C-alpha beads as a LAMMPS data file, in Angstrom:
LAMMPS data file: protein, C-alpha beads

264 atoms
263 bonds

1 atom types
1 bond types

-500.0 500.0 xlo xhi
-500.0 500.0 ylo yhi
-500.0 500.0 zlo zhi

Masses

1 110.0

Atoms # bond

1 1 1 -6.364 -18.222 -8.900
2 1 1 -9.696 -16.395 -8.764
3 1 1 -10.405 -12.840 -9.900
4 1 1 -13.067 -10.325 -8.888
5 1 1 -13.588 -7.094 -10.826
6 1 1 -14.340 -3.748 -9.248
7 1 1 -15.526 -1.639 -12.140
8 1 1 -13.497 -1.487 -15.333
9 1 1 -10.145 -0.512 -13.864
10 1 1 -9.478 -2.579 -10.730
11 1 1 -9.267 -6.318 -10.103
12 1 1 -8.564 -8.417 -7.040
13 1 1 -6.887 -11.760 -7.623
14 1 1 -6.525 -14.377 -4.940
15 1 1 -3.401 -16.514 -4.560
16 1 1 -4.322 -18.601 -1.537
17 1 1 -4.055 -16.307 1.469
18 1 1 -2.487 -13.505 -0.600
19 1 1 -4.708 -10.947 -2.326
20 1 1 -3.430 -9.040 -5.355
21 1 1 -5.060 -5.660 -5.949
22 1 1 -4.404 -4.904 -9.621
23 1 1 -4.465 -1.352 -10.976
24 1 1 -5.841 -2.124 -14.414
25 1 1 -6.214 0.997 -16.530
26 1 1 -3.267 0.291 -18.830
27 1 1 -4.191 2.664 -21.669
28 1 1 -3.931 5.610 -19.262
29 1 1 -0.896 4.251 -17.356
30 1 1 -3.267 3.797 -14.402
31 1 1 -4.052 7.496 -14.047
32 1 1 -6.562 7.631 -11.213
33 1 1 -9.874 8.949 -12.524
34 1 1 -12.923 9.377 -10.304
35 1 1 -14.246 6.028 -11.499
36 1 1 -10.957 4.297 -10.766
37 1 1 -10.748 5.936 -7.332
38 1 1 -14.205 4.601 -6.469
39 1 1 -13.137 1.141 -7.611
40 1 1 -9.958 1.185 -5.505
41 1 1 -11.990 2.189 -2.457
42 1 1 -14.587 -0.528 -3.124
43 1 1 -11.876 -3.173 -3.552
44 1 1 -10.266 -2.098 -0.269
45 1 1 -13.613 -2.263 1.524
46 1 1 -14.053 -5.836 0.306
47 1 1 -10.497 -6.819 1.241
48 1 1 -10.822 -5.280 4.683
49 1 1 -13.803 -7.523 5.370
50 1 1 -12.108 -10.658 4.009
51 1 1 -10.642 -12.589 6.936
52 1 1 -8.908 -15.023 4.577
53 1 1 -6.780 -12.271 3.021
54 1 1 -3.645 -12.283 5.157
55 1 1 -1.499 -10.015 2.948
56 1 1 -2.358 -7.691 0.042
57 1 1 -0.017 -6.860 -2.850
58 1 1 -0.785 -3.818 -5.022
59 1 1 0.342 -4.339 -8.631
60 1 1 -0.057 -2.783 -12.080
61 1 1 -1.150 -4.277 -15.395
62 1 1 0.791 -1.625 -17.363
63 1 1 4.342 -2.519 -18.340
64 1 1 5.596 1.076 -18.239
65 1 1 4.030 2.364 -15.051
66 1 1 2.766 1.466 -11.626
67 1 1 0.561 4.568 -11.609
68 1 1 1.135 8.077 -12.953
69 1 1 -1.126 9.711 -10.369
70 1 1 -4.328 11.681 -10.718
71 1 1 -6.077 11.836 -14.078
72 1 1 -5.157 15.435 -14.939
73 1 1 -7.174 15.357 -18.164
74 1 1 -10.275 14.687 -16.082
75 1 1 -9.254 17.252 -13.475
76 1 1 -8.783 19.887 -16.201
77 1 1 -12.446 19.553 -17.121
78 1 1 -13.717 20.144 -13.574
79 1 1 -15.324 23.313 -12.344
80 1 1 -14.267 24.444 -8.883
81 1 1 -17.455 22.978 -7.440
82 1 1 -16.846 19.649 -9.176
83 1 1 -13.285 19.540 -7.855
84 1 1 -14.562 20.049 -4.311
85 1 1 -17.161 17.305 -4.761
86 1 1 -14.542 14.920 -6.188
87 1 1 -12.122 15.341 -3.275
88 1 1 -13.753 12.780 -0.925
89 1 1 -13.783 10.260 -3.791
90 1 1 -10.057 10.688 -4.348
91 1 1 -9.252 10.567 -0.637
92 1 1 -11.228 7.351 -0.191
93 1 1 -8.935 5.534 -2.627
94 1 1 -5.749 6.459 -0.780
95 1 1 -7.139 5.944 2.706
96 1 1 -8.649 2.666 1.526
97 1 1 -5.171 1.292 0.825
98 1 1 -3.656 2.982 3.881
99 1 1 -6.234 1.528 6.261
100 1 1 -6.195 -2.060 5.020
101 1 1 -5.893 -4.104 8.223
102 1 1 -3.439 -6.681 6.877
103 1 1 0.183 -6.140 5.753
104 1 1 0.400 -4.516 2.326
105 1 1 3.167 -4.530 -0.282
106 1 1 3.434 -2.329 -3.382
107 1 1 5.083 -3.846 -6.458
108 1 1 6.463 -0.861 -8.369
109 1 1 7.959 -0.621 -11.835
110 1 1 8.189 2.270 -14.270
111 1 1 6.537 5.510 -13.261
112 1 1 5.080 5.891 -9.756
113 1 1 4.441 9.593 -9.604
114 1 1 2.217 11.862 -7.537
115 1 1 -0.844 9.949 -6.455
116 1 1 0.696 6.811 -7.895
117 1 1 3.626 7.033 -5.502
118 1 1 1.203 7.926 -2.712
119 1 1 -0.628 4.634 -3.308
120 1 1 2.726 2.885 -2.879
121 1 1 3.547 4.971 0.216
122 1 1 0.208 3.880 1.681
123 1 1 1.530 0.313 1.733
124 1 1 3.731 -1.086 4.490
125 1 1 6.542 -2.215 2.178
126 1 1 7.540 -1.075 -1.324
127 1 1 9.308 -3.494 -3.675
128 1 1 10.600 -1.778 -6.818
129 1 1 12.424 -2.968 -9.901
130 1 1 15.272 -1.102 -11.589
131 1 1 12.950 0.641 -14.063
132 1 1 11.134 2.476 -11.261
133 1 1 10.937 6.261 -11.298
134 1 1 9.241 7.758 -8.249
135 1 1 8.408 11.230 -7.013
136 1 1 5.838 13.715 -5.793
137 1 1 5.764 16.427 -8.502
138 1 1 2.484 18.075 -7.450
139 1 1 3.891 21.551 -6.720
140 1 1 5.038 21.698 -10.345
141 1 1 1.371 21.777 -11.414
142 1 1 0.190 24.120 -8.687
143 1 1 -1.111 21.706 -6.057
144 1 1 0.381 19.651 -3.229
145 1 1 0.576 15.912 -2.584
146 1 1 -2.982 15.260 -1.437
147 1 1 -3.085 11.489 -1.152
148 1 1 -1.061 11.365 2.054
149 1 1 2.332 12.252 0.602
150 1 1 3.142 15.177 2.890
151 1 1 2.547 12.904 5.902
152 1 1 3.769 9.520 4.678
153 1 1 7.023 10.568 3.004
154 1 1 8.555 12.273 6.085
155 1 1 7.657 9.192 8.123
156 1 1 9.880 7.237 5.761
157 1 1 12.764 9.587 5.085
158 1 1 12.583 12.390 7.654
159 1 1 11.220 15.916 7.473
160 1 1 14.136 17.632 5.735
161 1 1 14.552 14.998 3.026
162 1 1 10.807 14.938 2.390
163 1 1 10.774 18.740 2.143
164 1 1 13.568 18.704 -0.430
165 1 1 11.824 16.080 -2.532
166 1 1 8.362 17.660 -2.365
167 1 1 9.511 21.266 -2.876
168 1 1 11.803 20.381 -5.800
169 1 1 9.195 18.089 -7.407
170 1 1 12.058 15.970 -8.671
171 1 1 11.851 12.401 -9.877
172 1 1 14.164 9.731 -8.505
173 1 1 15.331 6.675 -10.367
174 1 1 15.308 3.318 -8.633
175 1 1 18.850 3.231 -7.232
176 1 1 18.600 6.642 -5.552
177 1 1 15.091 5.880 -4.332
178 1 1 16.417 2.759 -2.627
179 1 1 19.422 4.589 -1.204
180 1 1 17.217 7.282 0.338
181 1 1 14.614 4.844 1.648
182 1 1 11.744 5.747 -0.676
183 1 1 11.551 2.071 -1.596
184 1 1 12.501 -0.884 0.564
185 1 1 13.656 -3.628 -1.785
186 1 1 15.215 -3.256 -5.243
187 1 1 15.015 -6.133 -7.725
188 1 1 15.897 -6.708 -11.360
189 1 1 13.713 -5.275 -14.110
190 1 1 10.426 -7.118 -14.471
191 1 1 10.739 -8.906 -11.121
192 1 1 8.838 -6.526 -8.835
193 1 1 5.538 -8.418 -8.919
194 1 1 7.144 -11.835 -8.445
195 1 1 9.337 -10.571 -5.603
196 1 1 6.407 -8.850 -3.877
197 1 1 4.212 -11.957 -4.148
198 1 1 7.049 -14.118 -2.800
199 1 1 7.468 -11.769 0.176
200 1 1 3.704 -11.826 0.690
201 1 1 3.764 -15.636 0.755
202 1 1 6.398 -15.559 3.496
203 1 1 4.319 -13.123 5.520
204 1 1 1.086 -15.045 4.934
205 1 1 2.590 -18.201 6.474
206 1 1 2.346 -16.427 9.839
207 1 1 -0.637 -15.926 12.125
208 1 1 -3.308 -13.720 10.518
209 1 1 -4.355 -12.529 13.962
210 1 1 -0.743 -11.714 14.788
211 1 1 -0.139 -9.959 11.476
212 1 1 -3.113 -7.635 11.868
213 1 1 -2.348 -6.878 15.503
214 1 1 1.308 -6.165 14.726
215 1 1 0.291 -3.798 11.925
216 1 1 -2.146 -2.057 14.258
217 1 1 0.583 -1.572 16.870
218 1 1 3.060 -0.285 14.289
219 1 1 0.606 2.183 12.771
220 1 1 -1.021 3.465 15.970
221 1 1 2.237 3.681 17.902
222 1 1 4.187 5.605 15.273
223 1 1 4.862 9.155 16.368
224 1 1 3.851 8.629 19.978
225 1 1 6.303 9.012 22.820
226 1 1 7.776 5.716 23.998
227 1 1 5.541 5.322 27.038
228 1 1 2.363 5.858 24.997
229 1 1 3.673 3.622 22.214
230 1 1 4.276 0.792 24.641
231 1 1 0.675 1.112 25.836
232 1 1 -0.478 0.727 22.217
233 1 1 1.727 -2.349 21.913
234 1 1 0.352 -3.789 25.163
235 1 1 -3.221 -3.358 23.945
236 1 1 -2.335 -5.145 20.703
237 1 1 -0.638 -7.928 22.673
238 1 1 -3.725 -8.380 24.845
239 1 1 -5.853 -8.695 21.712
240 1 1 -3.857 -11.744 20.584
241 1 1 -2.701 -13.292 23.873
242 1 1 -5.818 -15.423 24.318
243 1 1 -6.566 -16.009 20.633
244 1 1 -6.875 -19.345 18.898
245 1 1 -3.861 -18.410 16.780
246 1 1 -1.700 -17.944 19.858
247 1 1 -2.749 -21.318 21.274
248 1 1 -2.086 -23.020 17.931
249 1 1 1.244 -21.268 17.437
250 1 1 2.580 -22.354 20.826
251 1 1 1.273 -25.902 20.376
252 1 1 2.772 -26.216 16.894
253 1 1 6.126 -24.940 18.121
254 1 1 6.242 -27.464 20.931
255 1 1 5.060 -30.287 18.679
256 1 1 7.593 -29.292 15.983
257 1 1 4.987 -29.013 13.244
258 1 1 3.642 -26.357 10.889
259 1 1 0.799 -24.383 12.499
260 1 1 -2.706 -24.475 11.093
261 1 1 -3.965 -21.036 11.992
262 1 1 -7.647 -20.755 12.960
263 1 1 -7.441 -17.031 12.220
264 1 1 -9.259 -16.017 15.368

Bonds

1 1 1 2
2 1 2 3
3 1 3 4
4 1 4 5
5 1 5 6
6 1 6 7
7 1 7 8
8 1 8 9
9 1 9 10
10 1 10 11
11 1 11 12
12 1 12 13
13 1 13 14
14 1 14 15
15 1 15 16
16 1 16 17
17 1 17 18
18 1 18 19
19 1 19 20
20 1 20 21
21 1 21 22
22 1 22 23
23 1 23 24
24 1 24 25
25 1 25 26
26 1 26 27
27 1 27 28
28 1 28 29
29 1 29 30
30 1 30 31
31 1 31 32
32 1 32 33
33 1 33 34
34 1 34 35
35 1 35 36
36 1 36 37
37 1 37 38
38 1 38 39
39 1 39 40
40 1 40 41
41 1 41 42
42 1 42 43
43 1 43 44
44 1 44 45
45 1 45 46
46 1 46 47
47 1 47 48
48 1 48 49
49 1 49 50
50 1 50 51
51 1 51 52
52 1 52 53
53 1 53 54
54 1 54 55
55 1 55 56
56 1 56 57
57 1 57 58
58 1 58 59
59 1 59 60
60 1 60 61
61 1 61 62
62 1 62 63
63 1 63 64
64 1 64 65
65 1 65 66
66 1 66 67
67 1 67 68
68 1 68 69
69 1 69 70
70 1 70 71
71 1 71 72
72 1 72 73
73 1 73 74
74 1 74 75
75 1 75 76
76 1 76 77
77 1 77 78
78 1 78 79
79 1 79 80
80 1 80 81
81 1 81 82
82 1 82 83
83 1 83 84
84 1 84 85
85 1 85 86
86 1 86 87
87 1 87 88
88 1 88 89
89 1 89 90
90 1 90 91
91 1 91 92
92 1 92 93
93 1 93 94
94 1 94 95
95 1 95 96
96 1 96 97
97 1 97 98
98 1 98 99
99 1 99 100
100 1 100 101
101 1 101 102
102 1 102 103
103 1 103 104
104 1 104 105
105 1 105 106
106 1 106 107
107 1 107 108
108 1 108 109
109 1 109 110
110 1 110 111
111 1 111 112
112 1 112 113
113 1 113 114
114 1 114 115
115 1 115 116
116 1 116 117
117 1 117 118
118 1 118 119
119 1 119 120
120 1 120 121
121 1 121 122
122 1 122 123
123 1 123 124
124 1 124 125
125 1 125 126
126 1 126 127
127 1 127 128
128 1 128 129
129 1 129 130
130 1 130 131
131 1 131 132
132 1 132 133
133 1 133 134
134 1 134 135
135 1 135 136
136 1 136 137
137 1 137 138
138 1 138 139
139 1 139 140
140 1 140 141
141 1 141 142
142 1 142 143
143 1 143 144
144 1 144 145
145 1 145 146
146 1 146 147
147 1 147 148
148 1 148 149
149 1 149 150
150 1 150 151
151 1 151 152
152 1 152 153
153 1 153 154
154 1 154 155
155 1 155 156
156 1 156 157
157 1 157 158
158 1 158 159
159 1 159 160
160 1 160 161
161 1 161 162
162 1 162 163
163 1 163 164
164 1 164 165
165 1 165 166
166 1 166 167
167 1 167 168
168 1 168 169
169 1 169 170
170 1 170 171
171 1 171 172
172 1 172 173
173 1 173 174
174 1 174 175
175 1 175 176
176 1 176 177
177 1 177 178
178 1 178 179
179 1 179 180
180 1 180 181
181 1 181 182
182 1 182 183
183 1 183 184
184 1 184 185
185 1 185 186
186 1 186 187
187 1 187 188
188 1 188 189
189 1 189 190
190 1 190 191
191 1 191 192
192 1 192 193
193 1 193 194
194 1 194 195
195 1 195 196
196 1 196 197
197 1 197 198
198 1 198 199
199 1 199 200
200 1 200 201
201 1 201 202
202 1 202 203
203 1 203 204
204 1 204 205
205 1 205 206
206 1 206 207
207 1 207 208
208 1 208 209
209 1 209 210
210 1 210 211
211 1 211 212
212 1 212 213
213 1 213 214
214 1 214 215
215 1 215 216
216 1 216 217
217 1 217 218
218 1 218 219
219 1 219 220
220 1 220 221
221 1 221 222
222 1 222 223
223 1 223 224
224 1 224 225
225 1 225 226
226 1 226 227
227 1 227 228
228 1 228 229
229 1 229 230
230 1 230 231
231 1 231 232
232 1 232 233
233 1 233 234
234 1 234 235
235 1 235 236
236 1 236 237
237 1 237 238
238 1 238 239
239 1 239 240
240 1 240 241
241 1 241 242
242 1 242 243
243 1 243 244
244 1 244 245
245 1 245 246
246 1 246 247
247 1 247 248
248 1 248 249
249 1 249 250
250 1 250 251
251 1 251 252
252 1 252 253
253 1 253 254
254 1 254 255
255 1 255 256
256 1 256 257
257 1 257 258
258 1 258 259
259 1 259 260
260 1 260 261
261 1 261 262
262 1 262 263
263 1 263 264
């Protein structure tokens, strides 16, 4: 396993074809400061350019929290002008995770609140353990979810359910979060990282070209009418139909062997 640091608070570890993006500000329960936001964005830029990273798992080095959201102590010190200047920095962290081209999995335990839950929502799949507590409490401190929450949560749970959760600012424990679809897989306490990495390994055994194209079709087609969505799917299909991965996949199937993906 190799590790690359992005500033003081973010690391990327490589497990073969799986990349692990580690939120590593444990003393602050991974509260996202401006410095940490810049590091998340930089790590995502590097991962996006890494053709060997087939799946990314977002994890936490803090035992009690995935991420408690924005660093409100830092925010409290900002002037209005500083808050405006900081906004693109914060947005870049969330969109960095959201726009990663490969499948992404969040491994959530403990608190995942506000911007912390938005980082998880920016992933394709959320694996949570039974200690997880999730929610978007921003209206309780006079703001709104600004890391994608007002757009990503209704795409998961529907407009009315998202409205109830955002307007009430309530926190949900793991079982209810799973029941309502805020998380996708629920595992025993302390097993979220292992379960997410195991799922990532299963995904990473598949064609990297296929994985990225399938994610592109899923993301771009969501919300379109069926006819337009099928055109998005067709464009994604055409991008892989004549790829080396497609040729290798068909050959390996017919030869009853494990494919060796060229990744192109």
